[in-house]
MARBA-938902 format. One line per field, with one value per residue (C-alpha): residue number from 1; residue in three letters; chain; x, y, z. Coordinates in Angstrom, 2 decimals. Layout:
! residues N
nr	c(NUM, ...)
rest	c(ALA, ...)
kette	c(A, ...)
c1	c(X, ...)
c2	c(Y, ...)
c3	c(Z, ...)
//
This chain:
! residues 235
nr	c(1, 2, 3, 4, 5, 6, 7, 8, 9, 10, 11, 12, 13, 14, 15, 16, 17, 18, 19, 20, 21, 22, 23, 24, 25, 26, 27, 28, 29, 30, 31, 32, 33, 34, 35, 36, 37, 38, 39, 40, 41, 42, 43, 44, 45, 46, 47, 48, 49, 50, 51, 52, 53, 54, 55, 56, 57, 58, 59, 60, 61, 62, 63, 64, 65, 66, 67, 68, 69, 70, 71, 72, 73, 74, 75, 76, 77, 78, 79, 80, 81, 82, 83, 84, 85, 86, 87, 88, 89, 90, 91, 92, 93, 94, 95, 96, 97, 98, 99, 100, 101, 102, 103, 104, 105, 106, 107, 108, 109, 110, 111, 112, 113, 114, 115, 116, 117, 118, 119, 120, 121, 122, 123, 124, 125, 126, 127, 128, 129, 130, 131, 132, 133, 134, 135, 136, 137, 138, 139, 140, 141, 142, 143, 144, 145, 146, 147, 148, 149, 150, 151, 152, 153, 154, 155, 156, 157, 158, 159, 160, 161, 162, 163, 164, 165, 166, 167, 168, 169, 170, 171, 172, 173, 174, 175, 176, 177, 178, 179, 180, 181, 182, 183, 184, 185, 186, 187, 188, 189, 190, 191, 192, 193, 194, 195, 196, 197, 198, 199, 200, 201, 202, 203, 204, 205, 206, 207, 208, 209, 210, 211, 212, 213, 214, 215, 216, 217, 218, 219, 220, 221, 222, 223, 224, 225, 226, 227, 228, 229, 230, 231, 232, 233, 234, 235)
rest	c(UNK, UNK, UNK, UNK, UNK, UNK, UNK, UNK, UNK, UNK, UNK, UNK, UNK, UNK, UNK, UNK, UNK, UNK, UNK, UNK, UNK, UNK, UNK, UNK, UNK, UNK, UNK, UNK, UNK, UNK, UNK, UNK, UNK, UNK, UNK, UNK, UNK, UNK, UNK, UNK, UNK, UNK, UNK, UNK, UNK, UNK, UNK, UNK, UNK, UNK, UNK, UNK, UNK, UNK, UNK, UNK, UNK, UNK, UNK, UNK, UNK, UNK, UNK, UNK, UNK, UNK, UNK, UNK, UNK, UNK, UNK, UNK, UNK, UNK, UNK, UNK, UNK, UNK, UNK, UNK, UNK, UNK, UNK, UNK, UNK, UNK, UNK, UNK, UNK, UNK, UNK, UNK, UNK, UNK, UNK, UNK, UNK, UNK, UNK, UNK, UNK, UNK, UNK, UNK, UNK, UNK, UNK, UNK, UNK, UNK, UNK, UNK, UNK, UNK, UNK, UNK, UNK, UNK, UNK, UNK, UNK, UNK, UNK, UNK, UNK, UNK, UNK, UNK, UNK, UNK, UNK, UNK, UNK, UNK, UNK, UNK, UNK, UNK, UNK, UNK, UNK, UNK, UNK, UNK, UNK, UNK, UNK, UNK, UNK, UNK, UNK, UNK, UNK, UNK, UNK, UNK, UNK, UNK, UNK, UNK, UNK, UNK, UNK, UNK, UNK, UNK, UNK, UNK, UNK, UNK, UNK, UNK, UNK, UNK, UNK, UNK, UNK, UNK, UNK, UNK, UNK, UNK, UNK, UNK, UNK, UNK, UNK, UNK, UNK, UNK, UNK, UNK, UNK, UNK, UNK, UNK, UNK, UNK, UNK, UNK, UNK, UNK, UNK, UNK, UNK, UNK, UNK, UNK, UNK, UNK, UNK, UNK, UNK, UNK, UNK, UNK, UNK, UNK, UNK, UNK, UNK, UNK, UNK, UNK, UNK, UNK, UNK, UNK, UNK, UNK, UNK, UNK, UNK, UNK, UNK)
kette	c(A, A, A, A, A, A, A, A, A, A, A, A, A, A, A, A, A, A, A, A, A, A, A, A, A, A, A, A, A, A, A, A, A, A, A, A, A, A, A, A, A, A, A, A, A, A, A, A, A, A, A, A, A, A, A, A, A, A, A, A, A, A, A, A, A, A, A, A, A, A, A, A, A, A, A, A, A, A, A, A, A, A, A, A, A, A, A, A, A, A, A, A, A, A, A, A, A, A, A, A, A, A, A, A, A, A, A, A, A, A, A, A, A, A, A, A, A, A, A, A, A, A, A, A, A, A, A, A, A, A, A, A, A, A, A, A, A, A, A, A, A, A, A, A, A, A, A, A, A, A, A, A, A, A, A, A, A, A, A, A, A, A, A, A, A, A, A, A, A, A, A, A, A, A, A, A, A, A, A, A, A, A, A, A, A, A, A, A, A, A, A, A, A, A, A, A, A, A, A, A, A, A, A, A, A, A, A, A, A, A, A, A, A, A, A, A, A, A, A, A, A, A, A, A, A, A, A, A, A, A, A, A, A, A, A)
c1	c(0.00, 2.81, 4.62, 1.49, 1.01, 4.64, 4.20, 1.01, 2.88, 5.66, 3.12, 1.17, 4.40, 5.39, 1.98, 2.18, 5.67, 4.66, 1.58, 3.59, 6.33, 3.86, 2.14, 5.51, 6.39, 3.06, 3.54, 7.04, 6.24, 4.37, 4.19, 7.30, 6.55, 9.91, 12.70, 16.00, 18.58, 22.21, 25.24, 27.23, 25.96, 27.23, 24.83, 21.65, 19.33, 17.57, 14.20, 15.12, 16.24, 13.11, 10.92, 12.77, 12.83, 9.22, 7.67, 10.16, 8.97, 5.28, 3.20, 6.40, 6.55, 9.49, 10.49, 9.22, 10.97, 13.61, 16.60, 18.57, 15.76, 15.26, 18.96, 18.86, 15.91, 17.44, 20.60, 18.44, 17.80, 19.85, 22.92, 23.22, 26.54, 26.15, 23.25, 23.32, 20.06, 19.45, 16.46, 16.07, 13.77, 10.83, 9.52, 12.15, 14.58, 17.90, 19.34, 23.03, 23.51, 26.67, 26.12, 27.81, 30.76, 30.28, 33.43, 32.00, 28.84, 28.05, 25.90, 23.76, 21.46, 23.99, 26.95, 30.02, 31.49, 35.28, 34.99, 33.45, 30.02, 27.06, 24.22, 21.17, 21.27, 17.61, 15.68, 18.67, 20.68, 24.05, 26.97, 28.89, 32.43, 32.30, 33.83, 31.36, 32.15, 30.30, 30.63, 28.81, 26.96, 29.43, 32.41, 32.16, 35.11, 37.33, 36.40, 36.97, 40.36, 41.42, 40.25, 42.49, 45.36, 44.95, 44.46, 48.11, 49.24, 47.18, 47.98, 51.52, 50.14, 48.07, 44.92, 42.18, 39.51, 35.88, 34.54, 35.77, 33.95, 34.47, 32.60, 30.86, 33.54, 36.32, 37.53, 38.29, 37.63, 37.74, 37.11, 39.63, 38.64, 39.09, 36.27, 38.38, 37.67, 40.49, 39.97, 42.31, 40.92, 41.41, 45.15, 48.60, 47.31, 50.68, 52.27, 49.35, 49.30, 53.04, 52.40, 49.65, 51.91, 54.64, 52.20, 50.49, 53.68, 55.07, 52.13, 48.60, 48.50, 48.67, 45.75, 43.64, 40.61, 40.20, 40.43, 37.28, 38.89, 42.23, 42.40, 45.29, 44.23, 46.85, 50.08, 52.52, 50.72, 47.95, 44.90, 43.26, 39.76, 38.94, 35.59, 33.21, 34.68, 32.95, 32.45, 34.81, 34.33, 34.56, 37.59)
c2	c(0.00, 2.40, 1.57, 2.30, 5.65, 6.57, 5.95, 7.99, 10.85, 10.77, 10.72, 13.63, 15.67, 14.99, 16.09, 19.29, 20.07, 19.37, 21.55, 24.29, 24.08, 24.32, 27.25, 28.98, 28.29, 29.70, 32.74, 33.37, 32.51, 35.72, 37.60, 39.58, 43.23, 44.85, 44.31, 46.10, 46.47, 47.28, 47.93, 50.56, 51.15, 53.38, 52.50, 51.11, 52.96, 51.81, 52.45, 50.19, 47.42, 47.65, 47.44, 44.35, 42.59, 43.24, 40.43, 37.92, 38.34, 38.84, 36.46, 35.01, 34.39, 34.99, 31.45, 29.53, 31.73, 29.69, 32.03, 29.95, 30.08, 33.79, 34.38, 32.39, 34.41, 37.71, 36.96, 36.99, 40.68, 42.78, 44.48, 42.19, 40.33, 38.93, 38.56, 37.66, 37.33, 37.05, 37.16, 40.04, 39.82, 39.92, 39.98, 41.40, 40.17, 41.87, 41.81, 42.67, 43.42, 43.80, 45.37, 44.40, 46.42, 47.10, 47.17, 46.87, 46.65, 43.23, 42.44, 45.57, 44.21, 43.29, 44.54, 42.59, 42.46, 42.12, 38.32, 38.57, 37.51, 39.16, 40.76, 42.70, 46.43, 47.27, 49.11, 51.23, 53.26, 52.11, 53.92, 56.16, 55.54, 51.74, 49.90, 48.09, 44.35, 41.67, 38.01, 34.69, 33.40, 32.06, 34.06, 37.06, 36.07, 35.47, 38.79, 40.74, 39.08, 39.97, 43.55, 43.81, 42.32, 44.84, 47.90, 48.50, 47.81, 50.71, 52.96, 52.90, 54.43, 57.01, 55.14, 53.21, 50.71, 51.79, 48.50, 44.91, 42.19, 38.44, 37.18, 33.77, 32.39, 33.45, 36.66, 39.73, 43.36, 46.46, 50.18, 52.74, 55.80, 57.93, 55.95, 53.80, 50.06, 47.51, 44.08, 41.74, 38.41, 34.93, 34.29, 35.75, 38.40, 39.44, 39.76, 41.77, 44.07, 44.71, 45.63, 48.01, 49.65, 50.25, 51.67, 53.85, 55.41, 55.84, 57.57, 56.54, 58.58, 61.84, 60.68, 59.12, 61.41, 60.26, 56.52, 54.44, 51.06, 49.29, 45.72, 43.67, 40.40, 40.56, 38.50, 41.37, 44.66, 46.83, 47.96, 51.25, 52.35, 56.02, 57.58, 57.21, 53.95, 50.57, 48.27, 45.48, 41.75, 39.23, 36.94)
c3	c(0.00, 0.92, -2.33, -4.32, -2.57, -3.25, -6.99, -6.98, -5.29, -7.88, -10.71, -9.19, -8.77, -12.38, -13.60, -11.54, -12.77, -16.35, -16.10, -14.42, -16.99, -19.85, -18.19, -17.79, -21.43, -22.64, -20.44, -21.79, -25.42, -26.04, -29.36, -30.27, -29.53, -30.27, -32.79, -32.23, -34.99, -34.32, -36.47, -38.34, -41.86, -44.62, -47.42, -45.87, -43.50, -40.36, -42.03, -44.96, -42.60, -40.44, -43.55, -44.80, -41.42, -40.41, -42.53, -41.10, -37.50, -38.20, -36.04, -34.47, -30.72, -28.41, -27.41, -30.43, -33.00, -34.86, -34.76, -37.25, -39.80, -39.17, -39.80, -43.04, -44.30, -43.19, -45.18, -48.33, -47.76, -50.15, -48.66, -45.62, -45.33, -41.80, -39.36, -35.67, -33.71, -29.97, -27.64, -25.21, -22.20, -22.11, -25.70, -28.04, -30.69, -31.37, -34.90, -35.24, -38.94, -41.00, -44.41, -47.64, -48.89, -52.62, -54.73, -58.27, -60.33, -61.76, -64.81, -64.36, -61.64, -58.95, -56.98, -55.87, -52.38, -51.85, -52.14, -55.60, -54.35, -56.14, -54.21, -55.35, -54.69, -55.41, -54.09, -53.06, -55.55, -56.84, -55.16, -57.52, -58.70, -58.89, -61.86, -64.11, -64.41, -66.36, -67.27, -67.42, -64.36, -61.81, -63.10, -60.77, -58.56, -61.61, -63.19, -59.97, -59.45, -62.99, -62.48, -59.42, -61.40, -64.24, -62.04, -61.02, -64.59, -65.93, -63.02, -64.36, -67.58, -65.65, -66.68, -64.93, -65.96, -65.96, -67.39, -67.68, -69.62, -69.84, -72.91, -72.94, -75.28, -72.88, -74.52, -72.41, -73.24, -71.10, -71.26, -70.12, -68.16, -71.31, -72.98, -75.31, -75.45, -75.59, -77.15, -75.27, -76.51, -75.10, -75.42, -74.74, -72.36, -70.96, -74.39, -75.70, -72.68, -73.06, -76.70, -75.62, -73.04, -75.61, -78.16, -75.57, -74.33, -77.83, -79.54, -78.50, -75.29, -77.26, -79.45, -76.71, -77.10, -80.70, -80.01, -80.17, -79.50, -79.58, -80.86, -79.46, -81.13, -83.87, -83.96, -84.31, -83.97, -82.56, -84.53, -83.62, -84.59, -84.41, -83.58, -86.52, -87.81, -87.90, -84.89, -83.85, -84.38, -81.53, -81.59)
//
């Protein structure tokens, strides 16, 4: 009889603890009433971030909210590079947000971060002064790396690149800051660039405002098209 009473006591205690625990959970798991955002941002605004985050936490509750899933969805917001989320007593979520750092435009609709990763910039405006890069899907890192490789080369000629293109067939072309296009092609890049450097320093620099494009895809020379002449053909 005593043994039976002891088991009944344990069962009753477990039921009380379970009921109390569930009541405590329901009391704590209240709707989220406040979302705080923290971080230092140069390009995005707090209003933009609040607008983008609001649908993610709509109808969410404080304890049941899946912070990992919320983070994954928040990273799909344009301009966000990193997201950390924590709960704050009694009914708030804190979003620590790190924005993307744009270093180039990519295929008109995207920007690139320093790792060559594309991200959408809309609905915000594109920052000014960024080089314009383009290439096939999946080539953004390669194109950005080649842009960085070419940049010091042209600095030595007092030039810079405003555009760099990788064509689907693997040919490169780029536009100098004076507006002239250069057809580099698919092969012998270093040899062709050395030929361009020699020609530029010898005579082309003084005629730069008249140059439409420079074609380096010849075995032993450089072809120059002047404004008003016909278009180039792809190699």
